[in-house]
C-alpha positions in Angstrom: -12.9 -5.3 12.9 -13.7 -2.6 10.9 -12.3 -2.3 7.5 -9.4 1.1 8.3 -8.1 -1.2 11.4 -8.3 -4.1 9.7 -5.8 -1.9 6.7 -4.1 -0.3 9.5 -3.0 -3.2 11.2 -2.0 -5.1 7.9 -0.1 -2.1 6.9 2.1 -2.4 9.8 2.4 -5.5 9.7 4.4 -4.9 6.2 6.6 -2.7 7.7 4.9 1.0 7.0 5.2 2.6 9.9 2.1 5.6 10.5 4.8 8.2 10.7 5.3 8.1 7.2 3.4 10.4 4.7 3.6 6.9 2.4 0.9 4.9 5.3 -1.3 7.6 4.5 -1.1 7.9 0.9 -1.0 4.3 0.5 -4.2 4.8 3.3 -6.2 6.9 0.5 -5.1 4.7 -2.4 -6.8 1.6 -0.9 -9.7 4.1 -0.9 -10.0 5.8 -4.1 -8.7 1.3 -5.1 -11.6 0.4 -3.4 -14.3 2.8 -5.0 -12.9 2.4 -9.0 -11.4 -1.5 -8.4 -8.9 0.0 -11.0 -5.4 1.2 -10.1 -3.2 3.2 -12.8 -1.5 7.0 -12.5 -4.7 8.8 -12.2 -4.5 8.1 -8.5 -1.5 9.4 -7.7 -2.7 12.8 -8.6 -6.5 12.5 -6.8 -4.1 12.0 -3.5 -2.0 14.6 -4.1 -5.0 16.8 -4.9 -6.6 15.4 -1.5 -2.9 16.5 0.5 -1.9 19.4 -1.7 1.1 17.8 -2.7 2.5 16.9 -6.1 1.9 13.8 -7.7 5.1 12.5 -7.6 6.0 13.2 -4.2 2.7 10.5 -3.2 5.5 8.5 -5.8 8.1 8.8 -4.3 6.3 9.0 -0.3 4.4 6.0 -1.5 7.8 3.2 -3.3 9.8 4.7 -0.2 7.3 3.3 2.9 7.1 0.2 0.7 10.7 -0.5 0.4 11.8 0.5 3.9 8.9 -1.2 5.3 8.8 -4.4 3.4 12.8 -5.2 4.8 11.4 -5.3 7.8 8.6 -7.0 7.4 6.6 -9.9 8.8 7.4 -11.8 5.7 4.7 -14.6 6.0 2.6 -11.8 6.4 3.3 -10.8 3.6 3.6 -14.5 1.5 -0.5 -13.6 2.6 -1.0 -11.0 1.1 1.3 -11.2 -2.2 0.9 -14.9 -3.1 3.3 -15.8 -5.3 3.2 -12.7 -7.5 7.3 -11.7 -6.0 9.3 -15.0 -6.7 11.6 -14.3 -3.5 11.8 -12.7 -0.2 14.0 -10.6 -1.3 11.8 -8.8 -4.2 10.0 -6.0 -2.8 6.2 -4.8 -4.4 5.6 -2.2 -6.9 2.9 0.6 -6.1 0.4 -1.0 -8.1 1.5 -4.8 -6.7 1.4 -3.5 -3.1 -2.0 -1.5 -2.6 -4.2 -3.1 -5.3 -3.0 -6.9 -3.9 -4.1 -5.4 -0.3 -7.2 -4.1 -1.3 -7.8 -7.5 -2.6 -6.5 -9.3 0.9 -8.9 -7.1 2.7 -12.1 -7.3 0.6 -11.7 -11.0 0.9 -10.5 -11.1 4.8 
């Protein structure tokens, strides 16, 4: 299975809908993370430049997509991706944790 297909399926299982802006920003963030193996605040300006929006709107759209999606996600799959980095089922991952953990899960699978 291709990386893009694996990534898309993983995002959907994590409750992130392709109709959300954050979905596309996360895909781009994962691509950037994959090449740099580092997540930093500099990722937001890169994504913003690519989509011709502000870095703040990128950060907010990613945060909103994660928050709204995580409520209805496949929690068994989420546990597989995030391992013990979250304290409880009700914890919602930060943008940094979400992108870095998902990138590592994709790399290992």
